[in-house]
Each structure stands twice: as C-alpha cells, then as structure tokens.
C-alpha positions in Angstrom: 111.3 120.8 52.4 109.0 117.9 53.0 111.9 115.9 54.5 112.6 118.8 56.9 109.0 118.9 57.9 108.9 115.2 58.5 111.7 115.6 61.1 109.4 117.9 63.0 106.0 116.9 64.2 104.8 115.5 60.9 102.3 118.2 60.0 104.1 118.9 56.8 103.4 115.4 55.5 99.8 115.7 56.4 99.4 119.0 54.5 101.2 117.5 51.5 98.8 114.4 51.6 95.7 116.6 51.8 96.9 118.8 48.8 97.5 115.7 46.7 94.6 113.4 47.7 91.9 116.0 48.4 90.1 113.8 50.9 86.4 114.3 51.9 85.5 116.7 54.7 85.0 113.9 57.4 88.6 112.7 56.7 89.9 116.3 56.8 88.2 116.7 60.2 89.9 113.5 61.5 93.2 114.7 60.2 92.8 118.1 61.9 91.9 116.3 65.2 95.0 114.1 64.8 97.1 117.2 64.3 95.7 118.9 67.5 96.4 115.7 69.5 99.9 115.5 68.3 100.5 119.1 69.2 99.0 118.6 72.6 101.3 115.6 73.1 104.3 117.5 72.0 103.4 120.4 74.4 103.0 117.9 77.2 106.4 116.3 76.6 108.0 119.8 76.5 106.5 120.8 79.8 107.2 117.5 81.4 110.8 117.8 80.3 111.0 121.3 81.8 109.7 120.0 85.1 112.2 117.1 85.1 115.0 119.5 84.4 113.8 121.9 87.2 113.5 119.0 89.6 117.0 117.7 88.8 118.4 121.2 89.3 116.7 121.7 92.6 117.8 118.2 93.8 121.4 118.9 92.8 121.4 121.9 95.2 120.4 119.9 98.3 123.4 119.1 100.4 123.9 115.5 101.4 123.8 114.9 105.2 127.0 113.6 106.8 126.7 110.1 108.4 126.6 110.1 112.2 128.9 108.0 114.3 127.4 104.6 114.9 126.7 103.3 118.4 125.2 100.1 117.1 126.8 96.9 118.4 126.1 93.6 116.6 124.4 91.2 119.0 125.5 87.7 119.8 122.0 86.2 119.7 121.7 83.0 117.7 118.1 83.7 116.8 117.0 85.0 113.4 117.4 88.8 113.0 114.2 90.8 113.5 113.3 94.0 111.8 111.7 96.9 113.7 108.9 98.6 111.7 107.6 102.1 112.2 104.5 103.1 110.2 104.5 106.8 109.5 101.4 108.3 108.0 99.2 111.4 107.9 101.6 113.9 109.5 99.6 116.8 107.9 102.6 119.1 108.4 101.6 122.8 108.1 98.0 122.3 109.4 96.8 124.4 112.3 94.1 123.4 114.8 93.1 125.6 117.7 91.8 123.5 120.6 89.0 126.0 121.5 87.5 125.4 118.1 86.9 121.7 118.9 86.0 121.9 122.6 89.5 120.9 123.7 89.5 117.5 121.9 92.9 118.3 120.3 95.3 120.9 119.0 97.9 120.9 116.3 100.6 123.0 114.7 104.0 122.5 113.0 105.7 122.9 116.3 103.5 120.2 117.9 104.1 118.0 114.9 107.8 118.3 115.4 107.7 117.6 119.1 105.4 114.5 118.5 107.6 113.0 115.8 110.9 113.6 117.7 109.3 112.0 120.8 108.0 109.1 118.6 111.5 108.2 117.4 112.9 108.4 120.9 110.2 106.0 122.1 110.9 103.7 119.1 114.6 103.6 119.8 114.0 102.8 123.5 111.6 100.0 122.5 114.2 98.5 120.2 116.9 98.7 122.9 114.6 96.9 125.3 113.8 94.2 122.8 117.5 93.7 122.2 117.8 92.1 125.6 116.0 89.1 124.1 116.1 89.5 120.3 118.5 90.3 117.5 117.2 93.6 116.0 119.8 95.0 113.6 117.5 96.9 111.2 114.7 99.4 111.1 112.1 99.8 108.3 110.1 103.0 108.1 106.9 102.6 106.0 105.4 106.0 104.9 101.9 106.0 103.4 101.2 109.6 102.5 99.5 112.8 103.6 102.8 114.2 104.8 101.6 117.8 104.2 98.3 119.6 105.0 98.2 120.8 101.4 95.7 123.2 99.9 93.1 120.9 98.1 90.4 122.6 100.3 89.9 126.3 100.6 89.7 126.1 104.4 93.1 124.5 104.5 94.6 127.1 102.2 93.5 130.0 104.5 94.2 128.3 107.8 97.5 126.6 107.2 100.6 127.9 109.0 102.4 128.5 105.7 102.1 127.7 102.0 102.5 124.2 100.7 106.1 124.5 99.3 107.2 125.5 102.8 105.2 122.5 104.2 107.1 120.1 101.9 110.4 121.5 103.0 109.5 121.5 106.6 108.2 117.9 106.6 111.4 116.7 104.8 113.5 118.4 107.4 111.4 116.7 110.1 111.8 113.3 108.5 115.6 113.9 108.1 115.8 114.7 111.8 114.0 111.5 112.8 116.1 109.3 110.6 119.3 110.9 111.8 118.1 110.2 115.4 117.8 106.5 114.5 120.8 106.2 112.2 123.5 105.5 114.8 121.4 102.8 116.5 120.9 100.4 113.5 123.0 98.5 111.1 120.6 99.4 108.3 117.6 101.6 107.9 115.2 101.2 104.9 112.6 103.8 104.2 109.7 102.9 101.9 107.5 105.7 100.7 104.5 105.9 98.4 103.7 109.4 97.1 100.1 109.2 95.8 97.7 110.6 98.4 95.0 113.2 98.7 96.4 116.1 100.8 99.6 116.4 98.8 98.1 116.4 95.3 98.6 119.4 93.1 95.3 119.1 91.3 91.8 119.8 92.6 90.5 116.6 91.1 92.2 113.3 91.8 94.1 111.8 88.9 95.3 108.3 88.1 98.2 108.7 85.7 101.2 110.3 87.3 99.3 111.0 90.5 102.4 109.9 92.4 104.5 112.5 90.6 102.0 115.4 90.6 102.2 115.5 94.4 104.1 117.3 97.1 105.0 113.9 98.7 107.0 113.2 95.6 109.0 116.4 96.1 109.5 115.6 99.8 110.5 112.0 99.1 113.1 113.0 96.5 114.6 115.7 98.8 114.8 113.1 101.5 116.6 110.6 99.3 119.0 113.3 98.2 119.8 114.2 101.8 120.9 110.6 102.7 122.6 110.0 99.4 126.0 109.6 101.1 124.8 107.8 104.2 125.7 104.1 103.7 123.3 102.5 106.2 120.2 104.5 105.1 118.3 103.7 101.9 115.4 105.8 100.8 113.0 104.1 98.4 110.4 106.5 96.8 107.6 105.0 94.8 105.8 107.5 92.7 102.6 105.4 92.3 99.3 104.6 94.0 100.5 101.3 95.6 103.5 99.2 95.9 104.4 95.8 97.4 107.5 96.0 99.7 109.2 93.0 101.3 110.3 93.6 104.9 112.2 90.6 106.4 110.0 88.1 104.4 106.7 89.8 105.1 105.1 91.5 102.1 103.0 94.7 102.5 100.9 96.3 99.8 101.4 99.9 100.7 98.9 102.6 99.7 97.3 105.6 101.2 93.7 104.5 101.0 92.1 107.8 99.9 90.5 106.2 96.8 88.6 103.6 98.8 85.0 104.9 99.0 83.6 105.3 102.5 81.5 107.4 104.9 81.5 108.1 108.6 84.5 106.2 109.8 86.3 103.0 108.6 84.8 101.7 105.3 85.3 98.0 106.3 83.6 96.7 103.3 85.6 99.0 100.9 88.9 98.0 102.5 88.1 94.3 102.4 87.0 94.6 98.7 90.2 96.4 97.9 92.3 93.6 99.6 90.3 90.9 97.9 90.4 92.5 94.4 94.1 93.0 94.7 94.7 89.4 95.8 92.6 88.1 93.0 94.3 90.3 90.5 97.7 89.0 91.6 96.7 85.3 91.9 98.5 84.2 88.8 101.0 87.1 88.6 104.7 86.8 89.5 105.4 86.3 93.2 106.9 89.7 93.7 103.5 91.2 93.2 101.8 89.1 95.9 101.3 90.4 99.4 100.5 89.3 103.0 98.6 92.4 104.1 97.5 95.8 102.9 99.1 98.8 104.8 97.1 102.0 104.7 96.7 105.4 106.3 94.1 108.1 105.6 91.5 107.4 108.4 93.5 108.9 111.3 92.9 106.0 113.7 94.8 102.7 113.9 93.1 99.4 113.1 94.5 95.9 112.6 92.9 93.1 110.7 94.1 89.8 109.4 94.3 91.2 105.9 95.0 94.9 106.4 96.7 97.4 108.8 95.5 101.0 109.1 97.8 103.6 110.7 97.0 106.6 112.8 97.8 110.3 112.4 100.1 112.8 113.9 97.5 115.6 113.8 94.7 113.8 115.7 91.2 115.3 115.8 90.6 118.3 113.6 87.6 120.5 113.0 86.2 118.3 110.3 86.5 115.2 112.5 84.8 117.0 115.4 82.0 118.2 113.1 81.4 114.5 112.0 81.3 113.3 115.6 84.7 111.5 115.4 87.6 111.7 117.8 91.0 110.1 117.4 94.1 110.5 119.5 97.3 111.4 117.6 98.9 107.9 117.2 101.6 106.2 115.1 102.1 102.4 115.2 105.2 100.2 115.3 105.9 96.5 115.5 108.5 93.8 114.9 108.8 91.3 112.1 110.3 87.8 112.5 111.3 86.1 109.2 109.4 82.9 110.1 106.8 83.9 112.7 105.8 87.3 111.2 104.5 90.3 113.1 104.4 90.7 116.9 104.5 93.2 119.7 102.4 96.0 118.1 102.6 99.3 119.8 100.2 102.2 119.3 102.3 105.2 120.4 100.3 108.0 122.0 101.9 111.2 120.6 100.3 114.0 122.6 102.4 113.1 125.7 105.2 114.8 123.8 103.3 118.1 123.2 105.1 121.3 124.3 103.6 122.9 127.3 
C-alpha cells in the first residue's frame, strides 16, 4: 500500500513517517504546509495540461492558408541584399472611439483598423518596389510588439469594445493574415517576429512575470497566425511567449519588448527607457553574443520616436479618450525602414494611417 501511495503524490509516505516518528507540532505544521504546496503544484500541472490540450485541439482545427502565386523576380543588383522592416504595434483591434467624444481629434473601430492596416501594407509594398529601382530587396521582416487587441483589463474597455476579447483575437489574426497574404507574392521570404507579453492582451487584472507571454490573447493570436501559414514556404511566423526577445534582422539585432513595464507618466518616460536599455546592455555584457542587441524596439506609447539606442513605434488607433483627457494627441502611425547588412538602418518612414479611413 505504501508503495502504491508513493507512486501518487507522496502524501502516503508523509503520513507513514508521522505515525512512526511522532514529530513535534512545528514539524507537523511544516509537513502539512508541504502537503498543501504539493497539492497546489499538482493541480496547476493538471490545469496547465488541460489548457495545452485545448490549445492543441483548437490549433489543429485551423485550416492552413494556400500559398499565393509569386510575382517576385530576383533582382540583378550586385549590391548586398536589403531587408524591408515593418514595425507593427498597438493595433487595439476591437476598440471603439467616437470622434465627438474627443472633439474630433480621432476615431476608431474594427472597420477603421482593417482599412488602415490594408492601406499600410499597400504603401509598404509600393515603397519596396520603388526602392528596388536602386537596391536589392528580396525579404520583408514584420516585427510585432504587442497590444494587438483592445482587451478588457479596464472596465471602460469591457463595456465599450465592439465585441468580446475572443472575437478580437480572431479578428486581429484574420487581419494580420490578410496583410501577410498581400505581401507574400512580392517577396522571396517574409519573417514575422512577435512577442506576446503586453498589457491590453493579458488575461489577469494584475500583471504577472511568469508565463505572462502565454497568459495573453496575443499568444493565442500568434499561434493561430503561425498555424495559418504552416504550409506557406516563404513565410515564417516566429512567436515568442515572453517579455522580450533579441531578433537578428539582416545582421542588426533588436531587443523586442512592448514596454508596458517601464514606469512613466505623461508621455515618453525617457529616463525609464534609457535605464531599461542600459540595464539590459549591462546584463548581457559578458553573456553569449546571441543575447546582445543594437537597439531596443518598443510599442506602448502610441507615438513614434527614434533614438540611438531605442525605437518606439506608433499605434493604429491613434488618440483615444484617455489620451485626450491627459492632453495628448497622436496620429495613427506605423513605422517602416530598411536594413543594410553593413550600413544598418536607413530610410525610415512614418506612415500616416488615417488617410486610408473609410468615408
């Protein structure tokens, strides 16, 4: 019987030990606490396994998209190949913003988000085609730094969103699929890098550190996106369920993160971002080379900013009621640029998205 109990969670052995040794009360209390912790761990593993099984079952039901016919023609330029980079961040899909509420400083809806992102990809493809008159640009890298959905971490979002968060995750995945499919025929390769830890997509009211990148609707959207392009040979979806990740794009290394855990108030927290970059650089000083980075890439603040050490992206939503209340205004903008393997970044473009708004 003792052997059978040992094959379980070990409580039988502890009970046998107590009956034989008769330990003092403080030891009994510690043993009881140990038993409760083991039970909690066992319950966590069971629930975690159930979630993984459910996720695997859901992902298996997502049909893979069929590759589109390519129109890409290898260029004859003798120069080093460039990579076009599109930084996608803070889509806030599912959010609603009436322009009358914020004195006409902006408006937003899922329909507007779709029109803006479709227009963005069209602009990016045209920009690449223009640059191909002088450069060899075979590849595209899409860097996604979070807040894809509006979420429901605030009560006001929960009651004003266009639809619940699961529908937001499905909708933004479909939108990203459409964007990538638009670009797919025009490039030899497309690499998507996506970190999933952010604030609007989290499933808990309080931010967490462990498994924050998994307990997030961005993780669901990212895995659905990867499943959709599973059979598309020139598209690779890289999903990183973590707070930050170094990615190498044509020799230039970005430390990708959302930025929501950098403390700040009333606009860009310049000191906080610089401290983050400095602490990370110091931490990685004697670490393996694959952990080092050239610049930090963030989202979160809804307005683009470039610095020698960091790059902040814009947002698709633009000014909302909270921004307006705080005296802030930001146009809906996403940013793109090009990477040369030797000379680094050049030709940064801040795409104004509201020109694509439906009438």
